[in-house]
N, C-alpha and C positions, 0 to 999 in steps of 0.2 A: 504494500500500500504506500502511496505517496505521502500520506499523512494520517493522523488520528483525527477523526471528525470532532468538531466542537459544536456544530449545529446541524440539523437535518433540513435540507432544502429540497428533499424529494417530495413532490405532491403525494398526498394519500389517495389511493385509488380504490381501496376497499373499505366499506361495502358499496361505494358508488358503482363500481364495475363488478356486479355480482356474477357468480358462475352461471354459465348458460347451458352447460351439459344436461342438467336435470330437465330443462325445458325441451331440449333436443330429444331426449329419450321419450318423453311423453308424446312429442310430435311424431316421432318415428313409429311409436306403438299405435297411436290412434289415427294418424293421417297417412303415414308413409311418405313417399316422395311428393305426393300431391301433384301439382302442376310442374314441378321441377323435373328436368331430365335426369336420367340415372347419373350422368357425370356431374351435373350441378348438385345433386343430392350428396354425392360422395365428397365433393369439394366443401359443401356446407358442413358436413360431419367433421372433416379435418380442420376446417377453419374455426369452428366452435371449440374444438379441443385445444387448438394452438393458442387462441386468444385467452382461454381460461388458464392455460399453462403460463403464458407470458405475464399475465396479471399476478398470478400466484407467485412466480419467481421474483417479479419486481417487488412484491410486498415483503417477501422474505429478505431480499437485499435491503430494503428500507428498514426492516426490523433490526438487522445487524448494525446499521448505523445508530439507531436509537439505543440499542443495547450497549454499544461501545461508548456512547455519550454518557449513559447511566453509569457505566463502569468507571469512567474517569471522574465521576462525582462521588465515588465512595470515600469514606473517611480513611485517614492514615492507618488507624487501627485495623480497619477491614482489609486494607491493602497488604498488611503484613502477612496475610495468608496466601498471597500471590495474586497476580493480575490475570484477567481473562482477555484474550485478544479475539473479539467477536468478528473483526473485520476480515479474518481469513476466509470466512464464508461469503463475503460480499462479492468477490470476483466470480465464484462459482454460480451464484444465483443470478448475477447480472448477465453473465455469458449465456446462461440458459434462457433468460428473458429475451435477449437480443436475437438469439438463434431462432426461437419460436416466433418472434415478431417478424423476422426476415422471411420465414417460410409462409407466414400468414399473408404478408404483402404479396408474395408470389401467387397465392391462391386467389386473392382478390383480383389480381390481374387476369388470371385464367377465367374467372367467373364472369368478367365483363364480356367475354366472347360468347357466352351461352345465352341465347335469346329467351330461354325458359326462366331465367333468373330475373328478379326485379332490378330495375335500373338503379345503379349506385348514385348516391347524392353527389352531384358534380362539385359543389363547393367543398364538401367534406373530403372528397377525393383529392382535390387540389391542395387542401390543407395538409393532408397526410403526405402527399408527394413532396411538398415544400420542406418537410422535415426528414423524409426517408433517406435522402442522399447521404447525410452524415451518419445515420445509423448503419447503412450498408457499408460505408467506408470503414467504420470502426469494427463492424462484425467481420468483414473480410480480412482486416489486419490481424485480429486474434485467431481467426481460423487458419490463416496461412502465415503464421508468425515465423516459421522456419525459413520460408522463402524470403520473407522481409529481412530477416537477420543476415542471410547469405548475400542478399543484394545490398547490404549496408544502408537500409532505409531508416535505421534508428540513429538519431543524433545523440551527442553526448548528454547524458543525464536523463534521456527520455525513457519512459516506462515501457518495458517489453511485455508486461502483462496488463490486462484491463484493470485500471485502478481508479480509485476515488480521486477526483480532481482537486488540485490545490485550492481552487476557489470555492470548493464544496458545492458547486452548482451542476456538476455532471461527472462523466467518466472520461478517461483518456487512455490512449495507448499510442506510443510513438508521437507523431505530430498531429494525430487525429483526436478530436474530442466530440462529445455528444452531451448536450444538456439534459438534465432530468425533465425539464419542461417539455423538451422535444419528444422524449420518450413517452411522457404522459399524454401529449397531444396525439401521437400516433396510436397508442393503445386505446384511447377514448374513441378515436375515429374507427378503428377496426372493430372494436366492441360494438359500436352502434350499428355498423353495417351487418355484423353477424346477428345482432338482435333483430334487426329488420327482416333478415332472412327467416327467422323463426316466427315472426309475427305476421308475415305475409299469409294471406289465406290460400293455402295450397290444398284444396279439397280433393279427395279422391274422385275419380270419374264415377258418375252415377249412370245406371243403365237407362 
């Protein structure tokens, strides 16, 4: 980690972005694919799972920050028994979050080509896309870090693992950074599109 956090600037996303998989299960049981094509229904299933995972992992990463702040506020007497470094888990959870989010973005792209799926909100899509570039750059950097090291893409003192930013407003790796606000914006947008897919009336065909 580049530093020990002194404040948490990660927007809280739960329970605002509640889990969608329970609703998906009910929809699949009572309605099935409805008016969605088979491919669109499969994309919806994976999209819902991935956005739930991304929000869950984001929330776990946020909790490690809160736990580390609480740890630093323990009394001297409490510290005598040893310190706990909660931030070791931050990178793992954030990598999981960004990986799931990247895959969800791909699924939204594929879904736009399926005419059986409801049209995605244009303003929301543009908002997501305006933040997605930085997320993709950061995700690609930690996914292909070996290549980046061999290609001398890391400058002196730059982090070679996904880390909590020095300004406490986001994450960084190498020369790439991504703000927590951008992550939250993307997750809210994807979650809303996934929720709309579940709320669309997709009745089964009647004889």
